[in-house]
C-alpha positions as CSV (number, residue, x, y, z in Angstrom):
1,M,6.4,4.2,6.3
2,G,7.4,5.6,2.9
3,V,9.0,8.9,2.1
4,P,7.3,11.9,4.0
5,L,6.6,14.1,0.9
6,R,2.9,14.9,1.7
7,D,3.4,18.6,2.1
8,L,5.4,18.9,-1.1
9,L,2.9,16.9,-3.2
10,K,-0.4,18.2,-1.8
11,D,-1.1,20.5,-4.7
12,Y,-0.6,17.6,-7.2
13,R,-3.0,15.1,-5.6
14,T,-6.2,15.1,-7.7
15,V,-9.4,13.4,-6.5
16,T,-10.4,11.0,-9.3
17,G,-13.7,9.2,-10.1
18,W,-13.8,5.4,-10.3
19,E,-14.7,5.6,-14.0
20,D,-11.2,7.0,-14.7
21,L,-9.6,4.0,-13.0
22,R,-10.8,1.3,-15.3
23,G,-8.0,-1.0,-16.5
24,I,-5.0,-2.8,-15.0
25,A,-3.9,-1.6,-11.6
26,A,-0.5,-2.7,-10.2
27,V,-1.1,-3.0,-6.4
28,D,1.5,-2.8,-3.7
29,A,0.5,-6.0,-1.8
30,F,2.3,-5.4,1.5
31,N,1.1,-1.8,1.7
32,T,-2.5,-2.9,1.0
33,L,-2.4,-5.8,3.5
34,Y,-1.1,-3.4,6.1
35,Q,-4.0,-1.0,5.4
36,F,-6.5,-3.9,5.7
37,L,-5.0,-5.1,9.0
38,S,-4.9,-1.5,10.4
39,I,-8.4,-0.4,9.4
40,I,-10.6,-3.5,9.5
41,R,-10.9,-3.8,13.3
42,Q,-13.4,-3.7,16.1
43,P,-14.0,-0.3,17.9
44,D,-11.4,-1.2,20.6
45,G,-8.8,-2.1,17.9
46,T,-9.2,-5.8,18.0
47,P,-8.7,-7.3,14.5
48,L,-11.3,-9.6,12.9
49,V,-10.5,-13.2,14.0
50,D,-12.0,-16.6,13.6
51,G,-12.9,-19.0,16.4
52,S,-9.3,-20.1,16.8
53,G,-8.0,-16.5,17.1
54,R,-6.6,-16.4,13.6
55,V,-6.6,-12.9,12.1
56,T,-9.0,-12.5,9.2
57,S,-9.1,-8.7,8.6
58,H,-6.9,-9.0,5.5
59,L,-9.1,-11.8,4.0
60,S,-12.2,-9.6,4.4
61,G,-10.4,-6.7,2.8
62,I,-9.2,-8.8,-0.1
63,L,-12.6,-10.3,-0.8
64,F,-14.8,-7.2,-0.5
65,R,-12.4,-4.6,-1.8
66,N,-11.4,-6.6,-4.9
67,M,-15.1,-7.3,-5.7
68,N,-15.6,-3.5,-5.5
69,F,-12.7,-3.1,-8.0
70,I,-14.0,-5.7,-10.4
71,Q,-17.5,-4.2,-10.4
72,K,-15.9,-0.9,-11.4
73,G,-13.9,-2.4,-14.3
74,I,-10.5,-2.5,-12.5
75,R,-8.2,-5.5,-13.0
76,P,-5.9,-5.6,-10.0
77,V,-2.5,-7.4,-10.0
78,Y,-0.8,-7.7,-6.6
79,V,2.9,-7.4,-6.2
80,Y,4.6,-8.8,-3.1
81,D,8.0,-7.7,-1.8
82,G,11.0,-9.8,-2.3
83,R,14.4,-9.6,-0.6
84,P,15.0,-6.1,0.9
85,P,18.3,-4.4,0.3
86,E,20.8,-4.6,3.1
87,F,20.5,-0.9,3.9
88,K,16.8,-1.4,4.8
89,E,17.7,-3.7,7.8
90,G,17.7,-0.8,10.2
91,T,14.3,0.4,9.1
92,I,12.9,-3.1,9.5
93,E,14.2,-3.4,13.0
94,E,12.8,0.1,13.9
95,R,9.4,-0.9,12.6
96,R,9.5,-4.1,14.7
97,V,10.2,-2.1,17.8
98,V,7.4,0.4,17.0
99,R,4.9,-2.5,16.5
100,D,5.9,-4.2,19.8
101,T,5.7,-0.9,21.7
102,A,2.3,-0.2,20.2
103,R,1.0,-3.6,21.1
104,E,2.0,-3.1,24.7
105,Q,0.3,0.4,24.7
106,W,-2.8,-1.2,23.2
107,R,-3.0,-3.7,26.0
108,E,-2.5,-1.0,28.6
109,A,-5.2,1.2,27.1
110,L,-7.6,-1.7,27.1
111,E,-7.0,-2.4,30.7
112,R,-7.7,1.3,31.5
113,G,-10.9,1.1,29.4
114,D,-9.7,3.8,27.0
115,I,-11.2,2.5,23.8
116,Q,-10.2,5.5,21.6
117,E,-6.5,5.3,22.7
118,A,-6.6,1.5,22.4
119,A,-7.8,1.7,18.8
120,K,-5.0,4.1,17.9
121,H,-2.2,1.9,19.3
122,A,-3.9,-1.2,17.8
123,R,-3.6,0.2,14.3
124,A,0.1,0.9,14.8
125,S,0.7,-2.7,16.0
126,S,-0.4,-4.3,12.8
127,R,2.0,-6.9,11.6
128,I,2.3,-8.8,8.3
129,D,3.6,-12.3,9.0
130,T,3.9,-15.4,6.8
131,G,0.4,-16.5,7.7
132,V,-1.1,-13.3,6.4
133,I,1.0,-13.4,3.3
134,D,0.3,-17.1,2.5
135,T,-3.5,-16.8,3.1
136,S,-3.7,-13.6,1.1
137,K,-2.1,-15.3,-1.9
138,R,-4.3,-18.3,-1.5
139,L,-7.5,-16.2,-1.6
140,L,-6.2,-14.2,-4.6
141,R,-5.6,-17.5,-6.5
142,L,-9.1,-18.7,-5.7
143,M,-10.5,-15.4,-6.9
144,G,-8.5,-15.7,-10.1
145,I,-6.5,-12.5,-9.5
146,P,-2.8,-12.6,-10.4
147,Y,0.0,-11.8,-8.1
148,I,3.8,-11.4,-8.7
149,E,6.8,-11.9,-6.5
150,A,9.1,-8.9,-6.8
151,P,12.9,-9.5,-6.7
152,S,13.2,-6.8,-4.1
153,E,10.9,-3.8,-3.3
154,G,7.3,-4.3,-4.4
155,E,7.0,-0.5,-5.1
156,A,9.9,-0.7,-7.5
157,Q,8.2,-3.6,-9.4
158,I,4.8,-1.9,-9.7
159,A,6.5,1.3,-10.9
160,H,8.4,-0.8,-13.5
161,M,5.2,-2.4,-14.7
162,V,3.5,1.0,-15.2
163,M,6.6,2.3,-17.1
164,Q,6.5,-0.8,-19.3
165,G,2.8,-0.4,-20.0
166,S,1.8,-3.7,-18.3
167,A,-0.4,-1.7,-16.0
168,Q,-2.1,1.7,-16.2
169,Y,-1.1,3.0,-12.8
170,A,0.5,2.0,-9.4
171,V,-1.6,1.6,-6.3
172,S,0.0,2.5,-2.9
173,Q,-0.4,4.8,0.0
174,D,3.3,5.6,0.0
175,Y,5.0,8.1,-2.3
176,D,8.1,5.9,-2.8
177,T,6.6,4.6,-6.0
178,L,7.2,8.1,-7.6
179,L,10.9,7.9,-6.7
180,F,11.0,4.5,-8.3
181,G,9.7,6.0,-11.5
182,T,5.9,5.3,-11.8
183,P,4.3,7.8,-14.2
184,V,1.0,7.5,-12.3
185,L,0.3,6.8,-8.6
186,V,-3.2,6.3,-7.2
187,R,-3.7,6.5,-3.5
188,N,-6.7,5.7,-1.2
189,M,-8.0,3.0,-3.5
190,T,-7.9,0.3,-0.8
191,I,-9.2,2.6,2.0
192,S,-11.8,4.7,0.1
193,G,-15.2,5.2,1.8
194,K,-16.4,6.6,5.1
195,R,-13.7,6.7,7.8
196,K,-13.4,8.1,11.3
197,L,-10.6,10.5,11.8
198,H,-10.0,12.2,15.2
199,G,-13.6,11.5,16.1
200,R,-15.0,12.9,12.8
201,L,-16.6,10.9,10.0
202,I,-14.9,11.8,6.7
203,T,-15.1,10.5,3.1
204,V,-11.9,9.2,1.6
205,S,-11.7,9.2,-2.2
206,P,-9.1,7.8,-4.6
207,E,-6.6,10.4,-5.7
208,K,-4.2,10.4,-8.6
209,I,-0.7,11.9,-8.8
210,L,0.9,12.4,-12.3
211,A,4.7,12.4,-12.0
212,D,5.1,14.7,-15.0
213,R,2.9,17.3,-13.3
214,V,5.0,17.1,-10.2
215,F,8.3,17.5,-12.0
216,S,7.1,20.4,-14.2
217,G,5.3,22.1,-11.3
218,L,8.3,21.9,-9.0
219,S,10.8,22.4,-11.7
220,I,12.7,19.3,-10.7
221,S,13.6,15.9,-12.2
222,R,13.0,12.5,-10.9
223,M,16.6,12.3,-9.6
224,D,15.9,15.6,-7.8
225,L,12.9,14.1,-6.1
226,I,15.0,11.1,-5.0
227,R,17.5,13.5,-3.6
228,I,14.8,15.4,-1.7
229,G,13.6,12.0,-0.4
230,I,17.0,11.1,0.9
231,L,17.3,14.4,2.7
232,V,13.9,14.0,4.5
233,G,14.3,10.3,5.0
234,T,13.4,7.1,3.1
235,D,12.9,3.4,4.1
236,F,16.7,3.1,3.6
237,N,18.0,6.1,5.6
238,D,17.1,8.5,8.3
239,G,16.6,12.1,7.1
240,V,18.6,15.1,8.1
241,P,17.2,16.7,11.3
242,G,15.5,20.0,10.6
243,I,15.1,19.3,6.9
244,G,11.5,18.7,5.7
245,P,10.2,18.5,2.2
246,K,10.1,22.2,1.5
247,L,13.6,22.8,2.8
248,G,14.8,19.7,1.0
249,L,13.3,21.1,-2.3
250,R,15.1,24.4,-1.8
251,A,18.4,22.7,-1.0
252,V,18.2,20.5,-4.1
253,R,17.3,23.5,-6.3
254,E,20.2,25.4,-5.0
255,G,22.6,22.6,-5.7
256,R,23.4,22.0,-2.0
257,F,22.6,18.3,-1.9
258,D,26.1,17.0,-2.1
259,A,27.4,19.4,0.5
260,I,24.6,18.5,3.0
261,V,25.2,14.8,2.5
262,S,28.9,15.2,3.1
263,E,28.4,17.3,6.2
264,R,25.3,15.8,7.8
265,M,25.1,12.3,6.5
266,P,28.7,11.0,6.6
267,D,27.7,7.4,7.6
268,V,25.0,7.0,5.0
269,D,25.7,5.1,1.8
270,V,24.0,7.8,-0.3
271,P,25.4,6.7,-3.8
272,D,24.0,3.2,-3.3
273,I,20.6,4.5,-2.2
274,L,20.5,6.8,-5.2
275,D,21.4,4.0,-7.5
276,F,18.8,1.7,-5.9
277,F,16.0,4.2,-6.5
278,E,17.1,4.8,-10.1
279,H,18.0,1.2,-11.0
280,P,16.1,-1.1,-8.6
281,P,16.0,-4.9,-9.1
282,V,12.8,-5.7,-11.1
283,T,11.7,-8.5,-13.3
284,D,9.9,-8.9,-16.6
285,D,9.4,-12.7,-16.0
286,Y,5.7,-12.6,-15.3
287,S,2.4,-13.0,-17.2
288,L,-0.9,-11.5,-16.3
289,G,-4.0,-13.5,-16.5
290,W,-7.3,-13.1,-14.7
291,E,-8.9,-16.6,-14.4
292,E,-12.4,-17.9,-13.7
293,P,-12.8,-17.7,-9.9
294,D,-13.3,-20.9,-7.9
295,T,-16.5,-20.0,-6.0
296,D,-16.7,-23.3,-4.2
297,G,-13.0,-22.9,-3.1
298,I,-13.6,-19.4,-1.8
299,I,-16.7,-20.6,0.2
300,S,-14.7,-23.5,1.5
301,M,-11.8,-21.4,2.6
302,L,-13.6,-18.3,4.0
303,C,-16.7,-20.0,5.4
304,G,-15.5,-23.5,6.1
305,E,-12.1,-22.6,7.6
306,Y,-12.4,-19.0,8.8
307,A,-16.1,-18.8,9.9
308,F,-17.1,-16.1,7.4
309,S,-20.9,-15.7,7.0
310,E,-21.7,-18.0,4.0
311,E,-24.8,-15.9,3.2
312,R,-22.7,-12.7,3.0
313,V,-19.9,-14.2,1.0
314,R,-22.3,-15.9,-1.5
315,K,-24.1,-12.6,-1.8
316,V,-21.0,-10.6,-2.8
317,L,-19.8,-13.4,-5.2
318,G,-23.2,-13.9,-6.8
319,A,-24.7,-10.4,-6.9
320,E,-26.9,-9.8,-10.0
321,V,-25.8,-7.4,-12.7
322,T,-27.6,-4.2,-12.0
323,G,-28.4,-0.9,-13.7
324,T,-25.3,0.6,-12.2
325,G,-23.1,-1.9,-14.1
326,Q,-22.2,-4.1,-11.1
327,K,-21.6,-7.7,-12.0
328,T,-20.6,-11.0,-10.4
329,L,-17.0,-12.2,-10.1
330,S,-17.6,-14.9,-12.7
331,S,-19.3,-12.7,-15.2
332,W,-16.3,-10.3,-15.3
333,F,-13.9,-12.9,-16.6
């Protein structure tokens, strides 16, 4: 879900070319997997599955999107969520209810033959389970792409990695990473390309947000942005009814944050949430290494176990270097 700061940050989102994204990218794994599961579906919303009914949308996304990254000189490292903080339990339960409701609405729309409505509810029903997590890690290992287990929130860990210089930028659709301190956030990397939106075909391009530009442009600090996030709602608390990003900005600028919290959020542990955003659990116990891919292992997994087209997989793994600079997975390492 993330922090709903879109309206506040719209003037600080800059479309960026792929040539400016070369280097190490710290990727929010759960956010990316959710995007793959939501978008890579049949017209009626049915995800890609193998002959046994096992979902393969995320595996398709990992293979083809990461090959796209590699051909563009991007080195991805995926960061998986660890243990969530206790005050996130309510959000986790709310999301489960939303998914279950969406799944039922998807089924009902299919029965009515309303394909457009079915597809909408299907996307909202996407769920990341242990099978999705385990198979995604397995494919990343076979591709030689590193991944890290965060102590807690993956967004906090990728922000820490960018602040430490281990990566050039954070990759996530959510704005939470800015609250956690990333200097650079890149959105739309995992969903770029042609997309249908409300019946129209649009082009989605990567966009970059620089934290320093946000803070100077809005005349606020990172802590102020965290306060605004708390007022409008985060993964750890509901927002104050009637307060959106712009009203939240005004309240923080006018020094009314504490008064609003005291009056409108008496049951929310705001100090702990503030501290969690400012000092989240992170780790430096990791090493980044991109290894030679196991092409036979990839073919065995995707084609032998999950019925991917061997011709298509071999083509993407073994494409010749072209005049556009594209190269094979092996030649990049």
